[in-house]
C-alpha positions as CSV (number, residue, x, y, z in Angstrom):
1,X,178.9,142.0,52.2
2,X,175.6,140.7,53.5
3,X,174.2,140.1,49.7
4,X,177.3,138.0,49.0
5,X,177.3,136.5,52.2
6,X,173.7,135.1,50.9
7,X,174.8,134.2,47.5
8,X,177.7,131.9,49.3
9,X,175.2,130.1,51.0
10,X,172.9,129.6,48.0
11,X,175.1,127.6,45.8
12,X,175.7,124.5,48.6
13,X,171.7,124.2,47.0
14,X,173.3,122.6,44.0
15,X,176.1,120.9,45.4
16,X,175.1,117.3,46.1
17,X,173.3,117.3,42.5
18,X,176.8,118.7,41.1
19,X,179.1,115.9,42.7
20,X,176.8,113.2,41.2
21,X,176.5,115.1,37.8
22,X,180.2,115.0,37.5
23,X,180.8,111.5,39.3
24,X,183.1,113.3,41.9
25,X,182.4,110.9,45.1
26,X,185.3,109.0,44.5
27,X,187.8,112.1,44.9
28,X,185.9,112.6,48.1
29,X,186.5,109.1,49.9
30,X,190.3,109.9,51.3
31,X,189.1,113.4,52.4
32,X,185.9,111.9,54.3
33,X,188.1,109.3,55.9
34,X,190.3,112.2,57.5
35,X,187.4,114.3,58.2
36,X,185.5,111.2,60.2
37,X,188.8,110.3,62.1
38,X,189.8,114.0,62.9
39,X,186.9,115.3,64.5
40,X,186.8,112.0,66.6
41,X,190.0,112.6,68.0
42,X,189.2,116.3,68.8
43,X,185.8,115.4,70.4
44,X,186.9,112.9,72.5
45,X,190.0,115.0,73.8
46,X,187.5,118.4,74.0
47,X,185.0,116.1,76.0
48,X,187.5,115.3,78.0
49,X,188.9,118.6,79.0
50,X,186.0,120.5,79.3
51,X,185.3,119.7,82.6
52,X,188.7,120.1,83.6
53,X,189.0,123.7,82.5
54,X,185.4,124.5,84.0
55,X,186.3,123.7,87.2
56,X,190.1,125.4,87.1
57,X,187.8,128.6,85.8
58,X,185.6,128.3,88.8
59,X,188.7,127.7,90.9
60,X,189.0,132.2,90.8
61,X,186.0,132.1,93.1
62,X,187.1,131.5,96.4
63,X,183.8,131.8,98.5
64,X,181.3,128.9,99.4
65,X,178.5,131.1,98.2
66,X,177.1,129.9,94.9
67,X,180.2,127.9,94.1
68,X,178.1,125.6,92.4
69,X,176.5,128.2,89.7
70,X,179.9,129.5,89.1
71,X,181.1,125.9,88.4
72,X,178.0,125.3,86.2
73,X,178.6,128.3,83.7
74,X,182.2,128.1,83.8
75,X,181.7,124.6,82.3
76,X,179.5,126.0,80.0
77,X,182.5,128.9,78.7
78,X,184.9,125.6,79.0
79,X,183.0,123.7,76.3
80,X,182.2,126.7,74.3
81,X,186.3,127.5,74.5
82,X,186.9,123.8,73.6
83,X,184.4,123.7,70.8
84,X,185.7,126.5,69.1
85,X,189.5,125.8,69.6
86,X,188.6,122.2,68.5
87,X,187.0,123.4,65.2
88,X,189.8,125.4,64.3
89,X,191.9,122.9,64.8
90,X,189.4,120.8,63.0
91,X,188.9,122.3,59.8
92,X,192.6,123.3,59.2
93,X,193.8,119.8,60.0
94,X,191.3,118.2,56.9
95,X,191.4,121.1,54.7
96,X,195.5,121.0,54.9
97,X,196.0,117.0,54.3
98,X,193.3,117.0,51.9
99,X,194.7,119.8,49.7
100,X,196.1,117.3,47.1
101,X,192.6,115.4,46.2
102,X,190.7,118.4,46.1
103,X,192.5,119.9,43.2
104,X,190.8,117.1,40.9
105,X,187.6,118.4,41.6
106,X,187.8,121.6,41.0
107,X,189.2,121.2,37.7
108,X,186.4,119.0,36.9
109,X,184.4,122.3,37.7
110,X,185.9,124.5,36.0
111,X,186.2,122.3,33.2
112,X,182.3,121.8,33.1
113,X,181.2,125.7,33.6
114,X,183.9,127.0,31.4
115,X,184.0,124.2,28.8
116,X,187.4,124.0,28.2
117,X,190.7,122.2,29.8
118,X,191.2,123.7,33.8
119,X,193.7,126.1,33.2
120,X,197.1,125.6,35.1
121,X,199.3,128.8,35.4
122,X,200.7,128.0,38.5
123,X,202.7,124.9,38.0
124,X,202.5,122.3,41.6
125,X,203.0,118.5,42.4
126,X,201.2,117.2,44.7
127,X,203.9,117.7,47.3
128,X,203.8,121.0,46.2
129,X,200.1,120.9,46.6
130,X,200.3,119.4,50.3
131,X,202.9,122.0,51.0
132,X,200.9,124.8,50.2
133,X,198.0,123.5,52.0
134,X,200.2,123.2,55.4
135,X,201.4,126.7,54.3
136,X,198.1,128.2,54.0
137,X,196.4,126.3,56.9
138,X,199.2,127.6,59.7
139,X,198.9,130.9,57.6
140,X,195.2,130.9,58.8
141,X,195.4,128.9,62.5
142,X,197.4,132.0,63.5
143,X,195.3,134.5,62.1
144,X,191.8,132.6,63.4
145,X,193.7,132.0,66.8
146,X,194.9,136.1,66.8
147,X,191.1,137.4,66.4
148,X,189.9,134.2,68.2
149,X,191.4,134.0,71.6
150,X,190.3,137.9,72.3
151,X,186.7,137.0,71.5
152,X,186.4,134.1,73.8
153,X,187.9,136.6,76.7
154,X,184.4,138.8,75.9
155,X,182.4,135.4,76.9
156,X,182.8,136.4,80.6
157,X,181.7,139.5,80.1
158,X,177.5,139.9,80.9
159,X,175.7,140.8,77.3
160,X,178.4,141.6,75.4
161,X,179.0,137.5,75.4
162,X,176.0,137.6,73.4
163,X,177.4,138.8,70.0
164,X,181.0,137.8,71.0
165,X,179.5,134.0,69.5
166,X,178.1,135.7,66.6
167,X,181.6,137.4,65.7
168,X,183.5,134.2,66.6
169,X,181.4,132.3,64.1
170,X,181.5,134.7,61.4
171,X,185.6,134.6,62.0
172,X,185.4,130.8,62.0
173,X,183.5,131.3,58.8
174,X,185.7,133.4,56.8
175,X,188.3,131.0,57.6
176,X,186.9,127.6,56.5
177,X,185.4,129.7,53.4
178,X,188.6,131.0,52.3
179,X,190.5,127.6,52.8
180,X,187.4,126.1,50.4
181,X,188.1,128.5,47.9
182,X,191.8,128.1,47.7
183,X,191.7,124.8,46.3
184,X,190.8,126.3,42.7
185,X,192.8,129.6,43.2
186,X,196.1,127.5,44.0
187,X,196.1,127.0,40.5
188,X,196.0,130.8,39.2
189,X,197.3,132.6,42.0
190,X,200.2,132.8,43.7
191,X,200.1,132.1,47.7
192,X,199.8,136.3,48.3
193,X,197.8,136.8,45.3
194,X,195.3,134.3,46.8
195,X,195.2,135.9,50.1
196,X,194.5,139.1,48.3
197,X,191.9,138.1,46.2
198,X,189.5,136.9,49.2
199,X,189.9,139.3,51.4
200,X,188.1,141.2,48.2
201,X,185.4,138.6,48.2
202,X,185.1,138.0,51.7
203,X,181.4,137.5,52.0
204,X,181.2,135.0,49.5
205,X,183.9,133.2,51.5
206,X,182.2,134.1,55.1
207,X,178.9,132.6,53.5
208,X,180.5,129.4,52.2
209,X,181.7,128.9,56.0
210,X,178.8,129.5,57.3
211,X,177.5,126.3,55.4
212,X,180.7,124.3,56.6
213,X,179.9,124.9,60.1
214,X,176.0,124.7,59.7
215,X,177.3,121.0,58.0
216,X,179.0,120.3,61.5
217,X,175.8,120.6,63.9
218,X,174.9,117.4,61.8
219,X,175.7,114.1,63.9
220,X,177.9,111.4,61.8
221,X,176.6,112.6,58.3
222,X,178.0,116.7,58.5
223,X,181.1,115.5,59.3
224,X,181.7,113.0,56.2
225,X,179.6,115.5,54.0
226,X,181.2,118.7,55.0
227,X,184.5,118.5,52.8
228,X,182.4,117.9,49.6
229,X,179.9,120.1,49.6
230,X,181.7,122.9,50.9
231,X,184.7,122.2,48.5
232,X,182.2,122.0,45.7
233,X,180.3,125.2,46.6
234,X,183.6,127.0,47.0
235,X,184.9,125.4,43.6
236,X,181.7,127.1,42.0
237,X,182.2,130.5,43.6
238,X,185.9,130.7,42.9
239,X,185.4,129.8,39.0
240,X,182.3,131.9,38.6
241,X,184.4,134.7,39.8
242,X,187.6,134.0,37.7
243,X,186.1,133.6,34.7
244,X,182.9,136.5,35.3
245,X,182.9,137.9,31.9
246,X,183.2,141.5,31.1
247,X,179.7,142.2,31.1
248,X,179.4,141.0,34.4
249,X,177.3,138.1,34.0
250,X,178.3,135.2,36.1
251,X,178.8,131.7,35.0
252,X,177.7,129.2,37.8
253,X,175.3,131.3,40.4
254,X,171.7,131.5,40.7
255,X,172.4,129.1,41.9
256,X,173.0,125.6,39.6
257,X,170.4,125.7,36.5
258,X,172.8,125.7,34.3
259,X,173.2,122.1,35.4
260,X,170.0,121.3,35.0
261,X,170.3,122.5,31.2
262,X,173.5,120.7,30.3
């Protein structure tokens, strides 16, 4: 799975070039606007709540000795908790709302790599795509919170909290990659089939999701470019898996060198 994680990350190296080559930027205008507005709303809310949550956690310490230190540590932990929950909400909100706009992107990428019109085995309207996106987002949100909350509680345990941060990052990455890849899978699989497909290729989903999360650490630009780059990369991954030939040779990895030859 480690190899797949690196492969999922590697695809990002050609994402920007592919978007420009296929003239896909126009499809990302509304999603980028959604991404920026949602991030600002979540960031402002998280910033305002971190101090309050930190003081509430510190209230457990009833002694005056060490109160300042406990409050400082509690505020840091509160910041991590709110940031983690904020990122969860952010990615699921923008993925659900952007779902109908991402389908044309994955179709163009599929057509480019296969040389054939994009397959649409699962017929769906704009509204149905939006409903599926919201349904998948709610499903993944519930699953992610189910895993995330216990991991966040581990942060109160010294030493263990170091490993819990890495585990939390991987969980968030998996569900980010999941949502990105489904923009392509929604044309080929039913809801349940898509879930099973991602489970079998979780390493690639995690790799794509890691790229998604790392982009969010880049001020302003990262928030704007996170969807274009991550969705384009995920579409290449999904198409590569869907149209893998009988001999096991892939059509779009290693990464993107085929672009230079077209």
